[in-house]
C-alpha positions as CSV (number, residue, x, y, z in Angstrom):
1,M,83.4,-18.4,109.8
2,K,83.5,-20.4,106.7
3,T,84.6,-18.8,103.6
4,H,82.7,-20.1,100.6
5,K,84.8,-19.9,97.5
6,T,82.9,-19.8,94.3
7,N,84.8,-20.8,91.2
8,L,83.5,-18.7,88.3
9,K,84.3,-20.1,84.9
10,L,84.3,-17.2,82.5
11,R,83.5,-18.4,79.1
12,S,84.7,-16.2,76.4
13,G,82.0,-16.0,73.8
14,K,82.7,-15.7,70.1
15,F,81.1,-12.5,68.9
16,S,81.2,-11.2,65.4
17,I,79.9,-8.1,63.8
18,E,78.5,-8.7,60.4
19,K,79.9,-6.1,58.2
20,H,78.1,-5.4,55.0
21,H,80.7,-4.1,52.5
22,Y,78.7,-2.9,49.5
23,E,80.8,-2.8,46.4
24,N,79.2,-1.0,43.4
25,I,82.3,-0.7,41.2
26,G,83.6,-3.3,38.9
27,L,87.2,-4.5,38.8
28,T,88.3,-2.6,35.7
29,E,86.9,0.7,37.1
30,R,88.6,0.1,40.5
31,M,91.9,-0.4,38.8
32,V,91.5,2.9,36.8
33,S,90.5,4.7,40.0
34,V,93.7,3.5,41.8
35,L,95.8,4.6,38.8
36,L,94.2,8.0,38.7
37,S,94.6,8.4,42.5
38,G,98.3,7.8,42.2
39,I,98.6,10.5,39.5
40,L,96.5,13.0,41.4
41,M,98.0,12.5,44.8
42,T,101.6,12.6,43.4
43,R,100.9,15.9,41.7
44,G,99.1,17.4,44.7
45,I,101.4,16.0,47.5
46,K,102.7,19.5,48.3
47,R,99.2,20.8,48.8
48,P,97.3,18.0,50.6
49,L,94.3,20.2,51.4
50,K,93.7,21.3,47.8
51,A,91.1,19.7,45.5
52,Q,93.6,17.7,43.4
53,F,95.1,15.8,46.3
54,L,91.7,15.3,48.0
55,Y,90.1,14.0,44.8
56,G,93.1,11.6,44.4
57,A,92.5,10.4,48.0
58,Y,88.8,9.7,47.2
59,M,89.8,7.9,44.0
60,A,92.1,5.7,46.1
61,Y,89.3,4.9,48.6
62,R,87.0,4.2,45.6
63,G,89.5,1.9,44.0
64,F,90.6,-0.1,47.2
65,T,87.1,-0.5,48.7
66,G,85.1,-0.8,45.4
67,R,82.6,1.7,46.8
68,C,81.4,5.0,45.3
69,F,79.1,7.3,47.2
70,F,78.0,9.1,44.1
71,Y,76.9,5.8,42.5
72,E,74.9,5.0,45.7
73,K,73.0,8.3,45.4
74,L,72.3,7.6,41.7
75,G,71.3,3.9,42.3
76,I,74.1,2.7,40.1
77,D,75.9,-0.7,40.6
78,S,78.4,-1.3,37.9
79,N,79.0,-4.8,39.2
80,K,75.5,-5.6,37.8
81,P,75.4,-4.2,34.3
82,R,71.9,-3.2,33.3
83,A,70.7,-2.7,29.8
84,I,69.3,0.6,28.8
85,N,66.2,0.2,26.7
86,I,64.8,2.7,24.2
87,R,61.4,2.1,22.6
88,G,59.4,3.8,19.9
89,E,56.1,3.1,18.2
90,F,55.0,4.7,15.0
91,E,52.2,4.4,12.4
92,I,53.3,4.3,8.8
93,D,50.8,4.7,5.9
94,R,52.1,1.7,4.0
95,P,51.3,-2.0,4.1
96,A,53.3,-4.1,6.5
97,N,54.8,-6.3,3.8
98,E,56.1,-3.2,1.9
99,V,57.6,-1.6,5.0
100,Y,59.3,-4.9,6.0
101,A,60.7,-5.4,2.5
102,Y,62.1,-1.8,2.4
103,W,63.7,-2.1,5.8
104,R,65.1,-5.6,5.1
105,D,67.0,-4.3,2.2
106,L,69.6,-2.6,4.4
107,N,71.0,-0.6,1.5
108,N,67.8,1.5,1.7
109,L,68.4,2.7,5.3
110,P,71.3,5.3,4.9
111,G,69.1,7.4,2.6
112,S,66.1,7.1,5.0
113,I,67.8,7.6,8.4
114,K,69.6,10.9,8.7
115,H,72.5,10.0,11.0
116,L,73.2,6.7,9.4
117,L,76.2,7.3,7.1
118,N,76.6,3.9,5.5
119,V,75.6,0.2,5.7
120,E,77.8,-2.3,4.0
121,V,76.1,-5.6,3.4
122,I,78.6,-8.4,3.9
123,D,76.2,-11.4,3.5
124,E,72.5,-12.3,4.0
125,N,72.7,-11.7,7.8
126,L,76.0,-9.8,8.5
127,S,76.5,-6.1,7.8
128,H,78.8,-3.2,8.8
129,W,77.3,0.0,10.0
130,K,78.6,3.6,10.4
131,T,76.8,6.5,12.0
132,N,77.5,9.9,13.4
133,V,74.7,9.6,16.0
134,M,77.0,11.6,18.4
135,G,77.2,14.5,16.1
136,S,80.0,15.6,13.7
137,L,82.8,15.2,16.2
138,F,83.3,11.5,15.4
139,S,81.6,8.5,13.9
140,I,80.9,5.1,15.4
141,D,80.9,1.9,13.4
142,W,80.1,-1.7,14.2
143,D,79.2,-5.1,12.8
144,A,75.7,-6.3,13.2
145,E,74.1,-9.7,12.6
146,I,70.5,-10.4,11.9
147,I,69.5,-13.2,14.4
148,K,65.8,-13.3,13.8
149,D,63.9,-12.7,10.6
150,E,60.2,-13.3,10.3
151,P,59.1,-12.0,6.8
152,N,56.6,-9.2,7.0
153,R,56.6,-9.3,10.8
154,L,59.9,-9.0,12.6
155,I,63.6,-8.3,12.2
156,G,66.0,-8.8,15.2
157,W,69.7,-8.1,15.3
158,R,72.7,-7.9,17.6
159,S,76.1,-6.1,17.4
160,S,79.3,-8.0,17.3
161,P,81.2,-8.6,20.6
162,S,84.0,-6.2,19.5
163,S,81.5,-3.2,19.1
164,L,82.2,-0.1,21.2
165,I,78.6,-0.2,22.4
166,S,77.1,-3.7,22.7
167,H,73.5,-3.7,21.8
168,V,70.6,-5.7,20.4
169,G,67.5,-4.5,18.7
170,R,64.3,-5.5,17.0
171,V,61.8,-3.9,14.6
172,K,58.2,-5.3,14.6
173,F,55.8,-4.7,11.7
174,T,52.1,-5.1,12.6
175,E,49.2,-4.4,10.2
176,T,46.7,-1.7,11.2
177,A,43.1,-2.7,11.6
178,D,42.2,-1.8,8.0
179,K,45.4,-3.6,6.7
180,T,46.5,-0.6,4.7
181,G,49.1,0.7,7.2
182,T,51.8,-0.5,9.6
183,I,52.4,-0.1,13.3
184,L,56.2,0.0,13.5
185,K,57.6,-0.9,16.9
186,V,61.3,-0.4,17.5
187,V,63.3,-1.5,20.6
188,L,67.0,-0.8,21.2
189,S,68.8,-2.3,24.2
190,Y,72.4,-1.5,24.9
191,H,75.0,-1.9,27.7
192,P,76.9,1.4,28.3
193,P,80.7,1.2,28.3
194,I,83.1,2.2,31.1
195,G,81.1,0.8,33.9
196,G,79.1,2.9,36.2
197,V,80.3,6.1,34.6
198,G,78.9,5.0,31.3
199,L,75.6,4.0,33.0
200,G,75.3,7.4,34.6
201,L,76.0,9.1,31.3
202,A,73.5,6.9,29.6
203,R,70.8,8.0,32.0
204,L,71.6,11.6,31.2
205,L,71.7,11.0,27.5
206,N,68.6,8.8,27.3
207,P,66.2,11.7,26.6
208,Y,68.5,12.7,23.7
209,F,68.6,9.2,22.3
210,E,64.8,8.8,22.6
211,S,64.3,12.1,20.8
212,L,66.8,11.1,18.1
213,L,65.0,7.8,17.6
214,K,61.7,9.6,17.0
215,K,63.4,12.0,14.5
216,E,65.0,9.1,12.6
217,I,61.8,7.0,12.4
218,R,59.9,10.1,11.2
219,S,62.5,10.5,8.5
220,F,62.1,6.8,7.6
221,K,58.3,7.3,7.6
222,H,58.5,10.3,5.3
223,T,60.8,8.5,2.9
224,I,58.8,5.3,2.5
225,E,55.4,7.1,2.4
226,N,56.6,9.4,-0.4
227,R,58.5,6.9,-2.5
228,V,57.0,5.6,-5.7
229,P,56.3,1.8,-5.2
230,I,58.0,-0.5,-7.7
231,Y,56.4,-3.9,-8.3
232,A,58.1,-7.1,-9.2
233,N,57.9,-6.5,-13.0
234,G,59.5,-3.0,-12.6
235,T,56.3,-1.1,-13.4
236,L,53.6,0.7,-11.4
């Protein structure tokens, strides 16, 4: 009887499992999460099943992995900052050139917009703004630069890089069909601070900001429609 020996060459294949590690938290926010986790876990070490320790453990996971389950549910990715846009359109019963001229003189705005406390004009394009848009608890101030100016048609601006809330905006002045009024279109676009937390808060606060914008432009509309126009020679 012949014994047939079969030499089997076993080839070890190289297998890999592609692991998708989805990070939705930026580096700064991850570092803050790690710091908070250390504080919470240290304080709760004697009671590891209590909320303080467990929350600290979650913050540690959040910081080391760069992943937040709550952000996933809300569709937030703080690695990809998204601008929040607020738009408004209003009809003002004044000619476009008059509305433009009134707005372009920034000194007119604090008296026409309720929450705008002060505008300090530094030069033709640069100005310093102060507002209590968040209520009477605290005020916010920033420098703004006019980056686009089309007389009687458009004013565009942006905040300085050092501003708490980085934003850009534009106001467009369009004549109505009968040329006696103005369609005022306002667009504000800002990047919320503090990463995804700020983005989540911005989504919650957006209805408030939209409502506030409507009130402020109505205040501006009332002021300019009821003012006595002054012509170049200072008479009516």
